[in-house]
C-alpha atoms as a printed R data frame, in Angstrom:
    type eleno elety resid chain resno       x       y      z
1   ATOM     1    CA   UNK     A     1 168.954  80.205 72.873
2   ATOM     2    CA   UNK     A     2 166.479  82.186 74.976
3   ATOM     3    CA   UNK     A     3 163.476  80.409 76.506
4   ATOM     4    CA   UNK     A     4 160.483  81.837 78.362
5   ATOM     5    CA   UNK     A     5 158.807  79.622 80.965
6   ATOM     6    CA   UNK     A     6 155.292  80.693 82.000
7   ATOM     7    CA   UNK     A     7 154.509  78.437 84.958
8   ATOM     8    CA   UNK     A     8 152.939  79.266 88.328
9   ATOM     9    CA   UNK     A     9 154.272  76.176 90.128
10  ATOM    10    CA   UNK     A    10 157.559  77.425 91.591
11  ATOM    11    CA   UNK     A    11 159.103  73.961 91.913
12  ATOM    12    CA   UNK     A    12 158.367  73.012 88.312
13  ATOM    13    CA   UNK     A    13 159.522  76.405 87.005
14  ATOM    14    CA   UNK     A    14 162.758  76.196 89.016
15  ATOM    15    CA   UNK     A    15 163.447  72.634 87.824
16  ATOM    16    CA   UNK     A    16 162.975  73.621 84.182
17  ATOM    17    CA   UNK     A    17 165.113  76.740 84.556
18  ATOM    18    CA   UNK     A    18 167.945  74.925 86.344
19  ATOM    19    CA   UNK     A    19 167.998  72.065 83.826
20  ATOM    20    CA   UNK     A    20 167.930  74.329 80.765
21  ATOM    21    CA   UNK     A    21 170.644  76.542 82.213
22  ATOM    22    CA   UNK     A    22 172.908  73.480 82.453
23  ATOM    23    CA   UNK     A    23 172.410  73.249 78.683
24  ATOM    24    CA   UNK     A    24 173.515  76.910 78.407
25  ATOM    25    CA   UNK     A    25 170.055  78.282 77.606
26  ATOM    26    CA   UNK     A    26 169.056  81.742 78.813
27  ATOM    27    CA   UNK     A    27 165.793  81.317 80.728
28  ATOM    28    CA   UNK     A    28 163.205  83.864 81.864
29  ATOM    29    CA   UNK     A    29 160.437  82.731 84.227
30  ATOM    30    CA   UNK     A    30 156.982  84.277 84.647
31  ATOM    31    CA   UNK     A    31 154.691  82.942 87.367
32  ATOM    32    CA   UNK     A    32 151.476  84.508 86.116
33  ATOM    33    CA   UNK     A    33 149.855  84.892 82.742
34  ATOM    34    CA   UNK     A    34 149.931  88.669 82.356
35  ATOM    35    CA   UNK     A    35 153.642  88.906 83.165
36  ATOM    36    CA   UNK     A    36 154.324  86.053 80.763
37  ATOM    37    CA   UNK     A    37 152.267  87.640 77.999
38  ATOM    38    CA   UNK     A    38 154.055  90.978 78.387
39  ATOM    39    CA   UNK     A    39 157.458  89.296 78.283
40  ATOM    40    CA   UNK     A    40 156.485  87.239 75.234
41  ATOM    41    CA   UNK     A    41 155.364  90.351 73.355
42  ATOM    42    CA   UNK     A    42 158.263  92.539 74.444
43  ATOM    43    CA   UNK     A    43 161.247  90.238 73.885
44  ATOM    44    CA   UNK     A    44 162.424  87.759 71.257
45  ATOM    45    CA   UNK     A    45 162.403  84.154 72.494
46  ATOM    46    CA   UNK     A    46 163.369  80.963 70.695
47  ATOM    47    CA   UNK     A    47 160.652  78.936 72.465
48  ATOM    48    CA   UNK     A    48 157.914  79.599 75.027
49  ATOM    49    CA   UNK     A    49 156.974  76.901 77.535
50  ATOM    50    CA   UNK     A    50 153.412  77.669 78.565
51  ATOM    51    CA   UNK     A    51 151.385  76.155 81.402
52  ATOM    52    CA   UNK     A    52 147.626  76.019 80.830
53  ATOM    53    CA   UNK     A    53 146.439  76.350 84.425
54  ATOM    54    CA   UNK     A    54 147.596  79.854 85.359
55  ATOM    55    CA   UNK     A    55 145.978  81.960 88.108
56  ATOM    56    CA   UNK     A    56 144.960  84.983 86.008
57  ATOM    57    CA   UNK     A    57 144.966  84.328 82.246
58  ATOM    58    CA   UNK     A    58 144.988  80.696 81.159
59  ATOM    59    CA   UNK     A    59 147.443  79.362 78.612
60  ATOM    60    CA   UNK     A    60 144.839  79.034 75.860
61  ATOM    61    CA   UNK     A    61 144.053  82.742 76.070
62  ATOM    62    CA   UNK     A    62 147.743  83.684 76.157
63  ATOM    63    CA   UNK     A    63 148.514  81.593 73.089
64  ATOM    64    CA   UNK     A    64 145.500  83.005 71.243
65  ATOM    65    CA   UNK     A    65 146.600  86.570 72.013
66  ATOM    66    CA   UNK     A    66 150.154  85.854 70.882
67  ATOM    67    CA   UNK     A    67 148.998  84.437 67.569
68  ATOM    68    CA   UNK     A    68 145.978  86.582 66.700
69  ATOM    69    CA   UNK     A    69 146.631  89.918 68.425
70  ATOM    70    CA   UNK     A    70 150.426  90.241 68.549
71  ATOM    71    CA   UNK     A    71 151.083  88.010 65.482
72  ATOM    72    CA   UNK     A    72 153.975  86.319 67.263
73  ATOM    73    CA   UNK     A    73 155.455  83.333 65.388
74  ATOM    74    CA   UNK     A    74 157.532  82.057 68.327
75  ATOM    75    CA   UNK     A    75 157.007  78.293 68.928
76  ATOM    76    CA   UNK     A    76 154.846  77.506 71.956
77  ATOM    77    CA   UNK     A    77 155.080  74.258 73.904
78  ATOM    78    CA   UNK     A    78 152.094  73.768 76.192
79  ATOM    79    CA   UNK     A    79 152.885  72.097 79.486
80  ATOM    80    CA   UNK     A    80 149.901  70.844 81.438
81  ATOM    81    CA   UNK     A    81 148.250  68.137 83.499
82  ATOM    82    CA   UNK     A    82 145.260  68.138 81.136
83  ATOM    83    CA   UNK     A    83 145.765  65.014 79.070
84  ATOM    84    CA   UNK     A    84 142.398  64.664 77.339
85  ATOM    85    CA   UNK     A    85 142.180  64.759 73.555
86  ATOM    86    CA   UNK     A    86 139.791  67.717 73.797
87  ATOM    87    CA   UNK     A    87 142.329  69.719 75.807
88  ATOM    88    CA   UNK     A    88 145.096  68.942 73.330
89  ATOM    89    CA   UNK     A    89 142.942  69.928 70.366
90  ATOM    90    CA   UNK     A    90 141.976  73.173 72.113
91  ATOM    91    CA   UNK     A    91 145.655  73.916 72.671
92  ATOM    92    CA   UNK     A    92 146.587  73.300 69.058
93  ATOM    93    CA   UNK     A    93 143.626  75.346 67.813
94  ATOM    94    CA   UNK     A    94 144.807  78.305 69.912
95  ATOM    95    CA   UNK     A    95 148.167  78.180 68.103
96  ATOM    96    CA   UNK     A    96 150.366  75.842 70.165
97  ATOM    97    CA   UNK     A    97 153.110  73.948 68.334
98  ATOM    98    CA   UNK     A    98 153.598  71.101 70.807
99  ATOM    99    CA   UNK     A    99 151.996  69.618 73.907
100 ATOM   100    CA   UNK     A   100 153.670  67.867 76.853
101 ATOM   101    CA   UNK     A   101 151.674  66.337 79.703
102 ATOM   102    CA   UNK     A   102 152.775  66.492 83.357
103 ATOM   103    CA   UNK     A   103 154.591  64.682 84.847
104 ATOM   104    CA   UNK     A   104 157.298  64.839 82.205
105 ATOM   105    CA   UNK     A   105 160.972  64.127 81.651
106 ATOM   106    CA   UNK     A   106 163.252  67.173 81.567
107 ATOM   107    CA   UNK     A   107 165.347  65.393 78.970
108 ATOM   108    CA   UNK     A   108 162.295  64.987 76.704
109 ATOM   109    CA   UNK     A   109 161.336  68.616 77.309
110 ATOM   110    CA   UNK     A   110 164.801  69.747 76.204
111 ATOM   111    CA   UNK     A   111 164.592  67.569 73.081
112 ATOM   112    CA   UNK     A   112 161.260  69.107 72.131
113 ATOM   113    CA   UNK     A   113 162.614  72.624 72.720
114 ATOM   114    CA   UNK     A   114 165.518  71.887 70.390
115 ATOM   115    CA   UNK     A   115 163.177  70.716 67.625
116 ATOM   116    CA   UNK     A   116 160.920  73.748 68.024
117 ATOM   117    CA   UNK     A   117 163.829  76.214 68.029
118 ATOM   118    CA   UNK     A   118 165.152  74.716 64.809
119 ATOM   119    CA   UNK     A   119 161.699  75.060 63.284
120 ATOM   120    CA   UNK     A   120 161.598  78.817 63.856
121 ATOM   121    CA   UNK     A   121 165.026  79.071 62.253
122 ATOM   122    CA   UNK     A   122 163.353  78.068 59.001
123 ATOM   123    CA   UNK     A   123 160.684  80.764 59.309
124 ATOM   124    CA   UNK     A   124 161.006  84.339 58.028
125 ATOM   125    CA   UNK     A   125 162.190  86.708 60.726
126 ATOM   126    CA   UNK     A   126 159.387  88.857 62.097
127 ATOM   127    CA   UNK     A   127 159.173  92.324 60.597
128 ATOM   128    CA   UNK     A   128 156.611  94.791 61.914
129 ATOM   129    CA   UNK     A   129 155.202  97.619 59.814
130 ATOM   130    CA   UNK     A   130 152.837 100.549 60.318
131 ATOM   131    CA   UNK     A   131 152.466 102.801 57.272
132 ATOM   132    CA   UNK     A   132 156.068 103.581 56.182
133 ATOM   133    CA   UNK     A   133 157.548 102.675 59.577
134 ATOM   134    CA   UNK     A   134 159.260  99.265 59.836
135 ATOM   135    CA   UNK     A   135 160.886  97.446 62.745
136 ATOM   136    CA   UNK     A   136 162.925  94.252 62.475
137 ATOM   137    CA   UNK     A   137 162.651  92.293 65.739
138 ATOM   138    CA   UNK     A   138 165.851  90.346 65.114
139 ATOM   139    CA   UNK     A   139 168.256  92.933 63.703
140 ATOM   140    CA   UNK     A   140 166.720  95.799 65.737
141 ATOM   141    CA   UNK     A   141 166.693  97.940 62.599
142 ATOM   142    CA   UNK     A   142 164.046 100.671 62.592
143 ATOM   143    CA   UNK     A   143 163.317 102.697 59.460
144 ATOM   144    CA   UNK     A   144 160.741 105.218 58.347
145 ATOM   145    CA   UNK     A   145 160.393 106.191 54.703
146 ATOM   146    CA   UNK     A   146 163.704 104.466 54.109
147 ATOM   147    CA   UNK     A   147 165.487 106.504 56.774
148 ATOM   148    CA   UNK     A   148 167.168 104.427 59.446
149 ATOM   149    CA   UNK     A   149 166.809 105.472 63.103
150 ATOM   150    CA   UNK     A   150 169.056 104.693 66.054
151 ATOM   151    CA   UNK     A   151 166.934 103.853 69.097
152 ATOM   152    CA   UNK     A   152 168.069 103.123 72.632
153 ATOM   153    CA   UNK     A   153 167.046  99.688 74.017
154 ATOM   154    CA   UNK     A   154 164.173 101.223 76.005
155 ATOM   155    CA   UNK     A   155 162.866 103.218 73.040
156 ATOM   156    CA   UNK     A   156 163.099 100.117 70.870
157 ATOM   157    CA   UNK     A   157 161.084  98.043 73.371
158 ATOM   158    CA   UNK     A   158 158.425 100.745 73.649
159 ATOM   159    CA   UNK     A   159 158.091 101.017 69.876
160 ATOM   160    CA   UNK     A   160 158.090  97.238 69.407
161 ATOM   161    CA   UNK     A   161 155.334  96.763 71.988
162 ATOM   162    CA   UNK     A   162 153.214  99.464 70.383
163 ATOM   163    CA   UNK     A   163 153.765  98.045 66.891
164 ATOM   164    CA   UNK     A   164 152.803  94.580 68.095
165 ATOM   165    CA   UNK     A   165 149.555  96.098 69.342
166 ATOM   166    CA   UNK     A   166 148.631  98.494 66.524
167 ATOM   167    CA   UNK     A   167 145.489 100.628 66.648
168 ATOM   168    CA   UNK     A   168 144.982  99.707 70.323
169 ATOM   169    CA   UNK     A   169 145.227 102.212 73.151
170 ATOM   170    CA   UNK     A   170 147.881 101.003 75.625
171 ATOM   171    CA   UNK     A   171 147.552 102.202 79.207
172 ATOM   172    CA   UNK     A   172 150.602 103.757 80.850
173 ATOM   173    CA   UNK     A   173 150.817 100.946 83.409
174 ATOM   174    CA   UNK     A   174 150.729  98.223 80.750
175 ATOM   175    CA   UNK     A   175 153.440  99.900 78.680
176 ATOM   176    CA   UNK     A   176 155.664 100.510 81.710
177 ATOM   177    CA   UNK     A   177 155.319  96.868 82.744
178 ATOM   178    CA   UNK     A   178 156.109  95.660 79.233
179 ATOM   179    CA   UNK     A   179 159.310  97.716 79.070
180 ATOM   180    CA   UNK     A   180 160.640  97.722 82.636
181 ATOM   181    CA   UNK     A   181 158.557  95.064 84.423
182 ATOM   182    CA   UNK     A   182 158.032  96.271 88.010
183 ATOM   183    CA   UNK     A   183 161.016  98.639 88.074
184 ATOM   184    CA   UNK     A   184 160.469 101.740 85.916
185 ATOM   185    CA   UNK     A   185 163.439 104.139 86.239
186 ATOM   186    CA   UNK     A   186 161.257 107.048 87.447
187 ATOM   187    CA   UNK     A   187 157.721 108.395 87.656
188 ATOM   188    CA   UNK     A   188 158.131 110.464 84.460
189 ATOM   189    CA   UNK     A   189 160.359 108.001 82.628
190 ATOM   190    CA   UNK     A   190 157.677 106.818 80.209
191 ATOM   191    CA   UNK     A   191 156.581 110.390 79.412
192 ATOM   192    CA   UNK     A   192 160.192 111.351 78.648
193 ATOM   193    CA   UNK     A   193 160.790 108.253 76.530
194 ATOM   194    CA   UNK     A   194 157.596 108.815 74.536
195 ATOM   195    CA   UNK     A   195 158.624 112.427 73.888
196 ATOM   196    CA   UNK     A   196 162.030 111.256 72.631
197 ATOM   197    CA   UNK     A   197 160.407 108.553 70.520
198 ATOM   198    CA   UNK     A   198 158.124 111.109 68.872
199 ATOM   199    CA   UNK     A   199 161.129 113.242 67.946
200 ATOM   200    CA   UNK     A   200 162.564 110.315 66.011
201 ATOM   201    CA   UNK     A   201 159.483 108.602 64.619
202 ATOM   202    CA   UNK     A   202 157.074 111.482 63.964
203 ATOM   203    CA   UNK     A   203 158.674 114.910 64.001
204 ATOM   204    CA   UNK     A   204 160.627 114.682 60.698
205 ATOM   205    CA   UNK     A   205 157.557 113.354 58.839
206 ATOM   206    CA   UNK     A   206 154.187 114.710 57.733
207 ATOM   207    CA   UNK     A   207 151.965 111.975 59.201
208 ATOM   208    CA   UNK     A   208 152.098 111.324 62.963
209 ATOM   209    CA   UNK     A   209 151.886 107.682 63.999
210 ATOM   210    CA   UNK     A   210 152.153 107.997 67.792
211 ATOM   211    CA   UNK     A   211 148.954 109.256 69.405
212 ATOM   212    CA   UNK     A   212 148.098 110.123 72.999
213 ATOM   213    CA   UNK     A   213 144.457 109.381 73.848
214 ATOM   214    CA   UNK     A   214 143.829 111.623 76.826
215 ATOM   215    CA   UNK     A   215 142.839 109.803 79.976
216 ATOM   216    CA   UNK     A   216 143.474 106.364 78.459
217 ATOM   217    CA   UNK     A   217 146.992 105.934 77.103
218 ATOM   218    CA   UNK     A   218 149.003 105.884 73.900
219 ATOM   219    CA   UNK     A   219 148.658 104.081 70.608
220 ATOM   220    CA   UNK     A   220 150.424 103.696 67.288
221 ATOM   221    CA   UNK     A   221 148.238 103.976 64.238
222 ATOM   222    CA   UNK     A   222 148.148 105.398 60.729
223 ATOM   223    CA   UNK     A   223 144.482 106.238 61.283
224 ATOM   224    CA   UNK     A   224 143.148 109.463 62.731
225 ATOM   225    CA   UNK     A   225 143.199 109.565 66.526
226 ATOM   226    CA   UNK     A   226 142.622 112.092 69.281
227 ATOM   227    CA   UNK     A   227 145.996 113.585 70.182
């Protein structure tokens, strides 16, 4: 099971990571909201543990973006010191599945994670689609017009991020961070990867889906765009 912890308190994040790793969970940790949001959109997690009081984007906003912008079904457990009924209701309204108030028991946290991970197992696996292009997040199968494509891991992550943000121009820096975090393989790596992705996704077909918006970034859309 893979868990994402979005928590700016280093001690709490380390305690959660260490405890879950003893249970043989794979754990990623993000200590700010934007990094956490990019990880959540770019990778498949069984559960996300989300702090509300983050330094840049708060947990309510992150959860709202996951549900309403990226259409992510991954279970979200909000972890916070805010214990008022109003705060809990706000969390649930943003799309959270569970709510645990600090201080908390790591054993209880693990039990709640187990329940949430089993819940997603009963949901349909996420399948993204733009026009005749489909991407299965779980099987990593990508097809266009019924033709299957073999994508490298980096190309798959780029395409998945774009398809989770359709019809929105993505800046180069945002896309690089989503795919490689703070360590892109080279200054022209994204340009090269986008060229290769176009050869697979667009070149054999009549309608282009990948569009460069000069001076702003790249987007995936089946609508007309400046290219």
